[in-house]
C-alpha positions as a printed NumPy array, in Angstrom:
array([[  0.009,  -0.148,   0.107],
       [  1.62 ,   2.991,  -1.167],
       [  0.522,   6.559,  -2.652],
       [  0.434,   6.947,  -6.412],
       [  3.641,   8.645,  -7.472],
       [  1.762,  11.131, -10.259],
       [ -2.022,  12.29 , -10.575],
       [ -1.198,  11.516, -14.571],
       [ -2.369,   8.056, -15.811],
       [  0.276,   5.525, -16.253],
       [  0.29 ,   2.36 , -18.132],
       [  2.129,   0.45 , -15.81 ],
       [  1.858,  -0.36 , -12.017],
       [  5.561,   0.294, -11.538],
       [  5.271,   4.023, -13.047],
       [  2.126,   4.705, -11.099],
       [  3.582,   3.118,  -7.66 ],
       [  7.282,   2.925,  -7.64 ],
       [  7.649,   1.37 ,  -4.318],
       [  4.83 ,  -1.515,  -4.593],
       [  4.265,  -1.459,  -8.425],
       [  6.57 ,  -4.333,  -9.411],
       [  5.097,  -6.542,  -6.711],
       [  1.637,  -5.658,  -7.784],
       [  2.519,  -6.472, -11.436],
       [  4.34 ,  -9.667, -10.296],
       [  1.108, -10.841,  -8.519],
       [ -1.033, -10.033, -11.445],
       [  0.905, -11.929, -13.752],
       [  1.302, -14.922, -11.278],
       [ -2.368, -15.173, -11.197],
       [ -2.952, -14.514, -14.827],
       [ -0.52 , -17.337, -15.74 ],
       [ -2.283, -19.603, -13.208],
       [ -5.767, -18.723, -14.463],
       [ -4.531, -19.133, -18.265],
       [ -3.206, -22.696, -17.765],
       [ -6.674, -23.654, -16.287],
       [ -9.173, -21.659, -18.597],
       [ -8.943, -20.399, -22.145],
       [-10.463, -16.901, -21.683],
       [ -8.365, -14.625, -19.578],
       [ -7.449, -10.965, -20.052],
       [ -5.013,  -8.744, -18.377],
       [ -6.008,  -5.337, -17.906],
       [ -2.697,  -3.614, -16.623],
       [ -2.707,  -0.722, -19.056],
       [ -6.518,  -0.372, -19.404],
       [ -7.403,   2.9  , -17.439],
       [-11.192,   2.388, -16.936],
       [-10.704,  -0.982, -15.732],
       [ -7.857,  -0.407, -13.503],
       [ -9.766,   2.363, -11.96 ],
       [-12.709,  -0.128, -11.422],
       [-10.403,  -2.306,  -9.727],
       [-10.334,  -4.947, -12.321],
       [ -6.851,  -6.256, -12.957],
       [ -8.048,  -9.644, -14.697],
       [-10.859, -11.116, -16.086],
       [-11.768, -14.975, -16.647],
       [-14.712, -16.365, -18.467],
       [-15.572, -19.873, -17.07 ],
       [-18.732, -21.745, -18.364],
       [-19.681, -18.643, -20.242],
       [-19.683, -16.81 , -17.058],
       [-17.24 , -13.813, -16.805],
       [-15.543, -13.108, -13.45 ],
       [-13.552,  -9.812, -12.689],
       [-10.573, -10.023, -10.266],
       [ -8.789,  -7.536,  -8.386],
       [ -5.27 ,  -9.179,  -7.413],
       [ -3.434,  -8.375,  -4.096],
       [  0.042,  -9.684,  -3.668],
       [ -0.143,  -9.168,  -0.215],
       [ -0.2  , -12.771,   1.4  ],
       [  2.351, -13.018,   4.099],
       [  4.818, -15.847,   4.666],
       [  2.65 , -16.9  ,   7.691],
       [ -0.402, -16.959,   4.963],
       [ -2.17 , -13.907,   6.442],
       [ -3.528, -11.467,   4.034],
       [ -4.811,  -7.668,   4.494],
       [ -8.065,  -6.028,   3.648],
       [ -8.42 ,  -2.288,   3.266],
       [-11.666,  -1.405,   5.153],
       [-11.714,   2.136,   5.394],
       [-14.155,   4.3  ,   3.61 ],
       [-11.426,   5.2  ,   0.765],
       [ -9.91 ,   1.805,   0.941],
       [-10.205,  -0.702,  -1.937],
       [-13.11 ,  -2.931,  -0.258],
       [-15.368,  -0.05 ,   0.199],
       [-14.646,   2.147,  -2.472],
       [-17.631,   2.763,  -4.607],
       [-15.519,   2.992,  -7.851],
       [-14.009,  -0.526,  -7.317],
       [-16.644,  -3.014,  -9.497],
       [-14.51 ,  -6.23 ,  -9.444],
       [-16.613,  -9.35 ,  -8.084],
       [-13.611, -11.219,  -6.885],
       [-10.626, -10.176,  -4.714],
       [ -7.709, -12.813,  -5.002],
       [ -4.623, -12.482,  -2.491],
       [ -1.441, -14.164,  -3.828],
       [  1.923, -14.978,  -2.578],
       [  4.083, -15.485,  -5.611],
       [  6.898, -17.321,  -3.597],
       [  4.849, -19.726,  -1.609],
       [  1.948, -20.145,  -3.957],
       [ -0.46 , -19.583,  -1.116],
       [ -3.503, -17.615,  -2.447],
       [ -7.08 , -16.899,  -1.022],
       [-10.136, -15.488,  -3.049],
       [-13.695, -14.518,  -2.273],
       [-16.623, -12.476,  -3.453],
       [-16.217,  -8.761,  -2.821],
       [-19.812,  -8.588,  -1.82 ],
       [-19.427, -11.327,   0.694],
       [-16.205,  -9.551,   2.356],
       [-18.206,  -6.523,   2.771],
       [-21.041,  -8.192,   4.205],
       [-18.649,  -9.856,   6.75 ],
       [-16.735,  -6.523,   7.732],
       [-20.177,  -4.788,   8.232],
       [-21.626,  -7.92 ,  10.177],
       [-18.385,  -7.721,  12.484],
       [-18.503,  -3.932,  12.811],
       [-14.965,  -3.837,  11.575],
       [-15.429,  -0.831,   9.534],
       [-16.41 ,   1.399,  12.439],
       [-13.313,   1.157,  14.288],
       [-11.065,   3.577,  12.216],
       [ -8.527,   5.215,  14.073],
       [ -7.802,   2.596,  16.549],
       [ -4.608,   0.423,  16.306],
       [ -4.377,  -3.416,  16.687],
       [ -7.96 ,  -4.265,  17.738],
       [ -8.565,  -7.849,  18.304],
       [-12.246,  -7.578,  18.215],
       [-12.941, -11.07 ,  19.858],
       [-11.911, -13.3  ,  17.012],
       [ -8.412, -14.794,  17.547],
       [ -7.389, -14.659,  13.88 ],
       [ -8.564, -11.113,  12.899],
       [ -6.779,  -8.004,  13.876],
       [ -7.391,  -4.166,  12.886],
       [ -4.583,  -1.642,  12.54 ],
       [ -3.912,   1.485,  10.608],
       [ -1.394,   1.926,   8.11 ],
       [ -1.145,   5.867,   7.612],
       [ -4.784,   6.938,   7.778],
       [ -6.076,   3.61 ,   6.357],
       [ -7.836,   1.063,   8.303],
       [ -6.417,  -2.668,   7.526],
       [ -7.924,  -5.926,   8.921],
       [ -5.478,  -8.785,   8.817],
       [ -6.909, -12.298,   8.38 ],
       [ -5.437, -15.62 ,   9.15 ],
       [ -7.838, -17.838,   7.073],
       [ -5.777, -21.06 ,   8.004],
       [ -5.622, -20.434,  11.491],
       [ -7.762, -21.862,  14.155],
       [-10.669, -20.022,  13.477],
       [-10.834, -20.76 ,   9.643],
       [-14.126, -22.336,   9.752],
       [-15.572, -18.938,  10.476],
       [-14.547, -17.522,   7.068],
       [-16.488, -19.985,   4.961],
       [-16.728, -17.276,   2.226],
       [-12.721, -17.339,   1.857],
       [-11.419, -19.947,  -0.716],
       [ -7.871, -21.129,  -0.422],
       [ -5.619, -22.443,  -3.557],
       [ -2.071, -23.463,  -3.752],
       [ -0.764, -22.466,  -7.148],
       [  2.237, -24.436,  -8.041],
       [  4.796, -23.091, -10.789],
       [  3.066, -22.613, -14.156],
       [  5.349, -23.591, -17.061]])
């Protein structure tokens, strides 16, 4: 999570976000290659301004149904991932239209995906969005933590932890090297 380097549109993530852009691009290509190995119709929208502004990195068609995906290369070595839950974060941002959020770790192959609407529903149900400004709030769930990065509230999920069954809407996939 870093600030955009320029207010001008750039065709690559690395130009827009010098600190995290390459990592984001690597995550998108990692998932793109995996999906392409499984499905015929996969599109990457790295340089498509409208799609990027709508939070759509990839699109895959499976059984005549189109899925739009926002890729987050933020799964840690401990298999946790972060969700931006503030009103300006990518989860609640009204401009973001992707149906699926897919978190990846390109080194370990661990990935988690879910429907954006299900995560929004969960965050609202747990009242996590209302705790902006609080640092490291456990909120009664042993594998869920709230913190702030700058002014952006973040929820860290540990979906493989002891409370994994609580997150029935989060799906797990181990992605091996794709040749």
